[in-house]
DOFIDREN-139777 format. One record per residue (C-alpha): residue in three letters; x, y, z. Coordinates in steps of 0.2 Angstrom, whole numbers, plus 2048, in hexadecimal, padded with zeros to 3 digits. Each point is the difference from the previous one (the first is absolute). Example, Ala and Ser with C-alpha at 12.3 -4.5 7.8 and 13.67 -1.06 7.14 Angstrom:
ALA,83E,7EA,827
SER,806,811,7FD
REM end
This chain:
MET,7FF,801,800
VAL,806,812,7FC
LEU,7FB,80E,809
ASP,7FC,80C,7F3
SER,802,80F,80A
GLU,803,813,7FC
LEU,806,807,811
VAL,80B,7F4,80B
LEU,802,805,811
PHE,80D,7F9,80C
ASP,804,801,812
LEU,813,803,803
ASP,807,7F9,812
ASP,801,7ED,7FD
THR,7F8,800,7F1
LEU,80D,80A,7F4
CYS,80F,802,80C
ASP,805,7F3,80F
SER,7FA,80B,80D
ARG,800,7F2,80D
LEU,811,7F9,7FE
ALA,807,812,801
GLN,7F9,803,811
THR,807,7EF,805
ARG,812,806,7FC
ARG,7FD,80F,808
LEU,7FA,7F9,811
GLN,80F,7F3,7FF
TYR,80C,80F,7FE
ALA,7F9,80A,80E
PHE,800,7F2,80C
ALA,810,7FA,7FC
LEU,805,811,804
ALA,7F7,800,810
VAL,809,7ED,804
GLU,812,80A,7FD
ALA,7FA,80F,80D
ALA,7FA,7F4,80B
GLY,811,7F5,801
LEU,7F7,7F2,7FE
ASP,80B,7EF,7FC
ASP,7F3,7F7,7F7
ALA,7F3,808,7F5
PRO,7F0,7FB,801
ASP,7F6,7F8,7F2
TYR,7FD,80E,7F6
ASP,7F2,7F9,7F4
ALA,7F6,7FD,811
MET,802,812,806
VAL,7F9,806,7EE
ARG,7F1,7F4,802
THR,7FD,807,810
ALA,802,811,7FC
ARG,7F3,7FD,7F2
ALA,7F3,7F9,80B
LEU,801,810,80A
ALA,7F9,808,7F3
GLU,807,811,804
PRO,80B,80D,7F6
GLU,814,7FB,7FE
ALA,808,805,80E
ASP,7F1,802,80D
HIS,800,7F0,804
PHE,813,7FE,803
PRO,800,800,814
ASP,7F4,7F1,7FF
VAL,809,7F7,7F4
PHE,810,803,808
ASP,7FA,7FB,811
GLN,7F9,7EE,7FB
PHE,812,7FD,7F8
GLY,80A,806,80E
ILE,806,80E,7F9
ALA,801,80C,80E
GLY,803,814,802
ASP,7FA,80F,7F8
ARG,80F,802,7F5
PRO,7FD,7F2,7F3
VAL,7EE,806,800
SER,807,811,7FA
ILE,80D,7F8,7F4
ALA,7F7,7F6,7F8
ARG,7F0,80D,7FE
GLU,80B,80D,7FB
TRP,806,7F4,7F1
ILE,7F0,7FB,7FA
LEU,7F7,811,7FF
ALA,80F,807,7F8
ASN,7FE,7F1,7F2
ARG,7F0,7FC,7FE
LEU,800,7FD,7EE
HIS,811,7F6,801
GLY,7FF,7F0,7F6
LEU,7F0,804,7F7
GLU,800,7F9,7ED
TYR,7F3,7FB,7F3
PHE,7FE,7EF,7FF
HIS,80A,7F9,7F0
ASP,7F5,801,7F4
ALA,7F4,80E,806
ILE,805,80E,7F1
GLU,7FF,7F2,7F1
THR,7EF,7FE,80A
LEU,7FB,810,7FE
ARG,807,804,7EE
ALA,7F9,7EE,7FA
VAL,7EF,805,807
ARG,7FE,811,7F8
GLU,807,7F9,7F0
ALA,7F4,7F2,7FE
ARG,7F1,809,7FE
ALA,7FF,811,7F4
GLY,7FB,80E,80B
ARG,801,7F7,810
ARG,805,80B,80F
ILE,80A,7FB,810
GLY,7FE,808,812
ILE,805,7FD,811
ILE,7F6,801,810
THR,80B,7FD,810
ASN,7FB,803,813
GLY,80B,809,80B
PRO,804,812,808
ALA,807,80B,7F2
TRP,810,803,809
ILE,805,7EE,7FE
GLN,7F6,7FB,7EF
ARG,807,810,7F6
PRO,811,7FC,803
LYS,7FE,7EF,7FD
VAL,7F8,804,7EE
GLU,80F,80B,7FD
LEU,80D,7F4,806
LEU,7FA,7F3,7F4
GLY,7FA,80A,7F1
VAL,7EF,7FC,7FF
ALA,7FA,80F,7F8
ALA,809,7FC,7F1
HIS,7F8,7F0,7FD
VAL,7ED,803,804
ASP,7F4,80E,7F9
PHE,7FB,804,813
VAL,804,7FD,812
ILE,7F3,802,80F
ILE,807,800,811
SER,7F2,7FF,80E
GLY,809,80D,80B
GLU,800,80D,7F2
PHE,7F0,7FB,7FA
GLY,7F6,7FF,812
THR,7F7,7EF,7FF
HIS,809,7EE,801
LYS,7FD,7F1,7F7
PRO,7F2,7F7,802
ASP,7F5,80F,7FF
PRO,7FA,802,7F0
SER,802,813,7FD
ILE,812,7FB,7FD
PHE,7FC,7F4,7F3
ARG,7F4,80C,7F7
GLU,810,80C,800
GLY,809,7F3,7F6
LEU,7F2,7FD,7F3
ARG,7FE,813,7FF
LEU,815,803,7FE
GLY,800,7F1,7F3
SER,7EF,806,7F7
ALA,7F7,7F0,801
GLU,7F3,7F6,807
ALA,800,7F4,80E
GLU,7FB,7F0,7F4
GLN,80E,807,7F6
THR,80C,7FF,80D
VAL,80D,7F4,80A
PHE,806,802,810
ILE,80F,7F4,807
GLY,805,7FF,810
ASP,806,7F3,80E
ASN,7F5,808,80F
PRO,7EF,7F7,803
LEU,7F7,80E,806
ALA,80A,811,7FA
ASP,801,7F9,7EF
VAL,7F4,7F1,7FC
ALA,7EF,808,80A
GLY,805,810,7FA
ALA,800,7FC,7EF
HIS,7F1,7F6,7FF
ALA,7F5,80D,80A
THR,805,80D,7F2
GLY,7FB,7F5,7F2
MET,811,7FA,7F9
THR,807,7EF,7FE
SER,80D,7FA,80A
ILE,810,7F5,7FF
TRP,807,7FC,812
ILE,813,7FD,800
GLU,800,7F0,80C
GLN,809,802,812
SER,803,7EF,806
ASP,7FF,807,813
ILE,7EE,808,7FE
VAL,7F2,7F7,806
TRP,7F2,806,7F5
PRO,7F3,80A,80C
GLU,7EF,7FA,7FF
THR,7F7,811,7FF
VAL,80B,803,7F0
PRO,7FA,7FA,7ED
GLN,80B,7F5,7F7
PRO,80A,809,7F3
HIS,7FB,7FE,7EE
HIS,811,7F8,7FB
ILE,80E,7FB,80A
ALA,813,802,7FB
ALA,80F,7F7,807
ASN,80C,80E,7F9
LEU,800,80E,7F6
GLY,805,7F3,7F1
GLU,7EE,7FA,803
VAL,7F8,812,800
ARG,808,803,7EE
ARG,7F9,7F1,7FA
LEU,7EF,805,807
LEU,801,811,7F7
GLY,806,7F7,7EF
ALA,811,809,802
REM end
């Protein structure tokens, strides 16, 4: 099956760029700095620390005292050093998935007149520098950042803004993302066709409708869009 869409909208984080891996690397480096500052002879399990940090569901650095306490890293200095580094290096290690640019280019070229846009959630002070670092604007027709627009996915208004900028109707539009609620439910609420980038560690919420299509990777997205 090939989806004959005039407008294709992508999520950014963990759809086109590997934000999760970049965050893991940032946290591991910050934790290593903390261990060094604490003078510990034996390093803790950094993967376990990252899992603990993510489970707390707090902004990076805010959870450091709780995480460090659980892993035997004592004192204010390790927290201060780790926090200072991670706040100064919020985009450290952030990269596109290896075929992201190929995907954007191929999807556009697969259909005459097809337009490409990005809708991403997050505060402007994080997402705008991210967009600039990755050079996203050179590969798409427009980028919508929730922190600049004023509402975030899954609110239908931000999807409708994508339709406006892309000069398309919902039934002519495909949305691709990794988040069941923000991306899939939001796209469905606006009448768009959804492609979910499957995440093996996500249990699909019972309250969220199933995606119209599932792709294991961007290569499968290209095939669905005839690219």
